[in-house]
Backbone bond lengths (Angstrom), bond angles and torsions (degrees), N, CA, C in turn:
res aa  C-N    CA-C-N  psi(-1)  N-CA   C-N-CA  omega(-1)  CA-C   N-CA-C  phi
1 M - - - 1.462 - - 1.528 109.28 -
2 N 1.303 116.05 135.99 1.466 121.21 179.13 1.523 110.20 -74.61
3 T 1.315 115.70 138.03 1.459 120.60 178.47 1.517 112.14 -114.24
4 S 1.354 116.16 -4.85 1.464 119.68 178.24 1.531 110.01 -145.21
5 C 1.306 115.06 160.61 1.465 122.42 -177.51 1.529 110.81 -63.78
6 Q 1.309 116.50 134.97 1.463 122.12 -179.79 1.526 112.22 -75.77
7 S 1.331 117.30 -7.20 1.456 121.26 -179.07 1.529 112.76 -106.77
8 C 1.334 117.12 -44.43 1.469 120.25 -175.86 1.524 113.86 -117.42
9 L 1.315 117.61 -6.21 1.468 125.32 -179.80 1.522 115.02 69.20
10 M 1.314 118.85 12.18 1.458 120.03 176.82 1.539 108.57 -65.16
11 P 1.321 117.29 130.15 1.469 118.98 176.71 1.529 110.54 -62.34
12 F 1.313 116.23 135.64 1.462 119.52 -179.60 1.526 111.60 -60.95
13 S 1.312 116.80 -26.63 1.466 119.66 178.67 1.532 112.12 -66.74
14 K 1.337 117.37 -19.02 1.472 122.07 179.66 1.533 112.11 -99.17
15 D 1.315 117.56 -4.02 1.467 121.73 -177.12 1.530 109.77 -71.14
16 P 1.341 117.13 117.19 1.462 119.83 -177.31 1.527 114.04 -81.42
17 G 1.319 117.02 -13.24 1.465 120.22 -175.57 1.518 112.59 -99.76
18 K 1.328 114.56 -173.70 1.463 121.64 177.53 1.529 108.00 -96.51
19 R 1.327 115.91 115.06 1.465 120.37 -178.03 1.513 111.39 -75.98
20 E 1.333 115.92 139.52 1.458 122.82 176.32 1.527 111.71 -102.60
21 S 1.320 116.60 -6.62 1.456 121.18 -174.17 1.522 110.16 -135.49
22 D 1.328 115.89 150.48 1.460 120.81 175.12 1.531 111.45 -80.01
23 L 1.341 116.31 -13.32 1.459 120.75 -176.09 1.528 114.42 -103.12
24 Y 1.333 116.89 -26.40 1.463 120.67 -171.62 1.528 112.45 -126.17
25 C 1.335 115.64 151.81 1.470 120.98 178.57 1.535 110.68 -76.46
26 S 1.311 115.55 173.47 1.463 120.52 -178.41 1.523 112.50 -70.60
27 Y 1.326 118.43 -17.69 1.469 120.70 176.55 1.525 111.09 -80.96
28 C 1.327 116.91 -36.03 1.466 121.03 -174.98 1.532 113.70 -87.43
29 F 1.326 117.68 -23.88 1.469 121.11 -174.90 1.518 109.63 -132.32
30 Q 1.340 115.85 114.32 1.465 121.26 179.17 1.518 109.72 -139.84
31 N 1.295 116.30 147.68 1.465 122.78 177.88 1.530 112.60 53.84
32 G 1.325 115.94 39.27 1.453 120.60 174.93 1.513 116.22 78.62
33 A 1.335 118.83 11.46 1.465 120.70 -178.44 1.527 110.99 -151.64
34 L 1.331 115.15 159.45 1.459 119.73 174.20 1.526 109.23 -66.28
35 C 1.304 117.10 139.21 1.471 121.48 -178.85 1.526 111.66 -72.91
36 Y 1.325 116.63 -38.37 1.462 120.53 177.63 1.516 107.24 -97.08
37 K 1.315 116.48 109.53 1.462 122.18 -174.05 1.523 113.54 -82.18
38 G 1.326 116.79 -22.73 1.452 120.87 -174.55 1.512 113.38 -75.19
39 N 1.340 114.67 -175.73 1.456 120.17 176.88 1.530 110.94 -131.67
40 D 1.321 116.32 27.23 1.459 122.48 178.17 1.535 108.61 -93.61
41 L 1.314 116.18 103.78 1.456 121.40 -176.39 1.523 111.82 -58.04
42 K 1.324 117.71 -45.53 1.474 121.26 -177.70 1.530 111.02 -60.25
43 E 1.323 116.45 -42.61 1.464 121.20 179.37 1.536 110.49 -64.08
44 F 1.328 116.10 -42.69 1.464 120.65 178.47 1.526 110.46 -64.10
45 Q 1.321 116.72 -42.06 1.465 120.37 178.72 1.528 111.28 -61.71
46 Q 1.327 117.96 -40.08 1.466 121.12 177.51 1.520 110.76 -61.66
47 A 1.326 116.39 -43.30 1.463 120.53 179.23 1.533 110.59 -64.13
48 C 1.330 117.02 -40.77 1.472 120.91 177.65 1.518 110.74 -62.36
49 Y 1.329 116.54 -46.83 1.466 121.20 -178.75 1.530 110.37 -59.57
50 K 1.316 116.70 -48.43 1.475 120.79 -179.89 1.524 110.78 -60.11
51 G 1.329 116.49 -41.17 1.453 120.45 179.38 1.520 112.86 -65.20
52 M 1.326 116.55 -41.74 1.470 120.13 -180.00 1.528 110.86 -65.76
53 V 1.321 116.80 -44.17 1.471 120.59 -179.83 1.531 109.74 -65.88
54 A 1.332 117.18 -39.78 1.465 120.85 179.06 1.530 111.53 -63.08
55 K 1.333 116.93 -30.12 1.472 121.43 178.69 1.519 111.99 -83.80
56 G 1.354 117.32 0.72 1.456 120.97 175.00 1.518 116.05 99.74
57 M 1.325 117.77 8.40 1.459 119.61 179.09 1.528 110.31 -72.89
58 N 1.299 115.92 144.15 1.460 123.08 174.71 1.533 108.97 -56.39
59 K 1.336 117.97 137.65 1.463 121.35 -175.68 1.525 113.25 -62.75
60 I 1.322 116.98 -34.82 1.467 119.45 179.20 1.528 110.30 -68.23
61 A 1.314 117.07 -43.70 1.473 120.86 177.30 1.527 110.06 -63.85
62 A 1.323 117.01 -40.71 1.467 120.96 178.95 1.531 110.81 -61.95
63 R 1.318 117.74 -40.75 1.476 121.63 177.28 1.534 110.39 -61.88
64 F 1.328 116.46 -43.59 1.455 120.77 179.89 1.527 111.04 -62.00
65 F 1.325 117.37 -50.24 1.464 120.56 -179.50 1.523 111.52 -65.46
66 T 1.329 116.80 -33.57 1.464 120.63 176.73 1.529 110.28 -64.45
67 F 1.315 117.30 -40.74 1.467 121.46 176.47 1.530 110.64 -59.25
68 L 1.323 117.05 -42.56 1.472 121.53 -176.61 1.527 113.29 -64.91
69 V 1.325 117.94 -23.02 1.468 121.65 -177.92 1.530 111.22 -53.36
70 R 1.316 117.34 -34.22 1.471 120.71 -177.79 1.530 112.69 -59.18
71 F 1.321 117.28 -19.38 1.460 121.22 -178.70 1.535 113.21 -93.34
72 A 1.313 117.27 -1.26 1.465 120.96 178.55 1.532 109.93 -67.72
73 P 1.322 117.67 145.26 1.464 120.66 -178.76 1.528 114.09 -52.04
74 R 1.309 117.81 -38.64 1.471 120.18 -179.65 1.520 111.36 -59.48
75 W 1.315 117.98 -38.74 1.466 121.34 -174.55 1.519 112.15 -89.18
76 R 1.304 118.04 -24.64 1.467 119.58 173.87 1.518 109.90 -64.63
77 K 1.334 116.44 -36.35 1.458 121.50 179.96 1.526 111.37 -72.05
78 A 1.347 117.51 -30.72 1.462 121.66 -174.81 1.533 112.48 -76.16
79 K 1.318 117.53 -17.07 1.475 119.76 -177.13 1.491 112.49 -71.70
């Protein structure tokens, strides 16, 4: 069983929304589809960082978690 998002690695236990998928968090998957349609890792990481900081996360922690996104299954496949 997956315990974190396959796109951004956010633990499902920290997901504040209602998940529609067993693989993705409520930020990455809405209305039956992935929210970020592209396959540009850097662009996705920028969007994640901005979202985390906007939600009040410390910038250093946001940078660290943004770095980790590259190891998510979705992005390992895209390389």
